[in-house]
N, C-alpha and C positions, 0 to 999 in steps of 0.2 A: 636287871630288868628285862622281862621277856619282850621280844619284838618279832614281827612277822618278816619272813624271808621267802623269796621266790626260789623254787627248785626247778631245774631243767632236767627232764627225764629222757630216757630212750623212748622211741615211739611205742605207744600202747603199753607203757609200763607205769602209768600214773597210779593205778589201783594197787599194783604190787608195792610201789614205794610207800604209798600212804599206809598200807597194811603193816609193813615192816616197821615204819616209824612209830605207828600207834602201839605196836607190840613193845617197843622200846620206851613207851610212855612219853612220846613227843607229840604235842598237839599239831594236827594237820588240818588243812581245809582244801578239799578238792571240789570246786564248783562244777555242777553237772546240769545238763539240759537234756530234754527228750528230743530225739530225732528218730522218726519212723518207729515209734513206740518202744524205743530202748534208750537207756541212759548212756550219755557219752560225756566226756570232759568238756567243759565250756572252753577251756584253753588247752588244746592238745599239746602234750609234752610238758605241761606246767602244773604245779600245785604249790601250796603255801604251807610253811611250818612256822610255829611260834615257839621260840626258845630264847634263853639267855645265853648267848655265845660265850660270855665270860665265865659262866658256871658249869657249862656242859662241855664234855670232851668232844672234839671233832670226830673222834673214832666212833661215837654213837650214831652219827648220821652220815659221815663222809663215805664210808664203804658200803652203803646200802645198795643191794642189787637193783639194777634198773636206773639208778641215779647217775646223771652225767656230772652235774655241778650245781653249786649255788650261784644264782645270778649275782654278779659282782660289778662294782664300779671302782676303777683305780686299784684293783687287786684286793679290795675289801668287800665282804658280803654286803649287798645293798638292802637296808631294812625298809619296810613299808609302814606308813602310819596306820594305826588301827582304823581310821576313817575310811581308808581305801578298801580294806577288807569288809567293813560294814556296808559300803556302797555296793561292792560286788555281790555280797549276800542278798541285799535288797533287790538288786536288778535280776539276779538269778531267781529269786522267789517270785518276782513279778512275771518273769518268763514262764516259770512253772505253772502259775495260775492261768496265764493265757493259753499255754499248751494244753492244760487240763480242759479248759472251756472248748478248745477246738476239737479235742478228742471226743467230745460228746456229740458232735454234729456228724451226720452222714450225708453224702450227696443226695439231694432231693428233699431234705428236711426243710420245713418252713420255719423261718426265724424272723424275729422282730429286731429292728435296729434301735438300741437304747440311747445312743449319744450322737451328737453331730448334726449336720444339716439335714440328714435323712431320718432323723429321730421319728420313731413310731411307725415307720413304713415296714411292710412285710416283704420278705424276699425268700428266694429258694437257695439253700446252701449248695454251692457248686463244688468247692474243694479247697485245698490248702495251696498257698503259694510257697515259693522257696524261702521267703522271709518268714521266720518263725511265728510272728505274732499277727500276720495278715492272712486273710482268707478271701476267696472269691464267692460272691453271691450273685444270683440273677434277680434283677429288679425290674418290675414292669413300670415303665414311664410312658405315658401317652399311648398305651396299647402296644408298646414294643418292649421286648425283653432286652435288657442291657446287662453286661457283665461288669460288676463293680468290685474293686478291692477295698477291704475295710478291716479295721482291727478286730480280732476275734473277741476281745474283751467287751466290745460294744454290741455283741449279739446275745439274744436269748432265744431258746427254742419255744415255738408256739405249738400247742397240741389241740386246739379247737378245730373241729372239722369244718365249721362254717367258714373259718378264715382260710383253710386249705383250699376249699372250692373256689373262693374268690380270687386266689392267686393263680391257680392253674388255668391255662387257656386251652380250649378245646381245639382239636385239629380242624382245619378248614378244607384242606386238600389231601389227596393221597399221593401227591407228587405229580409233576408235569402238568399242573393245572386242573387235575381231575378232582372235582368236588366230592366231599363226603356227604352222603345222604342220611 
């Protein structure tokens, strides 16, 4: 019976190990996320393989270039339930969707908040935060601009010019209190 096992690799060797094992017809799963517009492993130095260890020779996977070891407990390879892999896949897919939605926004874009207590308010997209699924927006509340962090999935881009003009605030001074005429 095939089970999932966690593999520990040398740094930056996850793709190499996955490719070699796939060439040997061993099912692998390498969860990936986007960071700064490139794909990177979700768990650095780790990936998963699905095999039946009783039917496959350890020589098929044991001496794979870049592989350090199979994660073990008590000297025996530790198997993972299928539910754990399904959960990881679902979470990674959710993160990819959120990353895709944040990549559509550029600083200065007008966005509408779709969910939460600020629902249907317009804001100006300010940028990404270090947390993958959160972004910063500038929100006008009581005539003042406030920087707010919000989930990227809760935003949608607004393209209507009438709404753009209502969010932008005109300059009042040139600095040091000198009024704009």
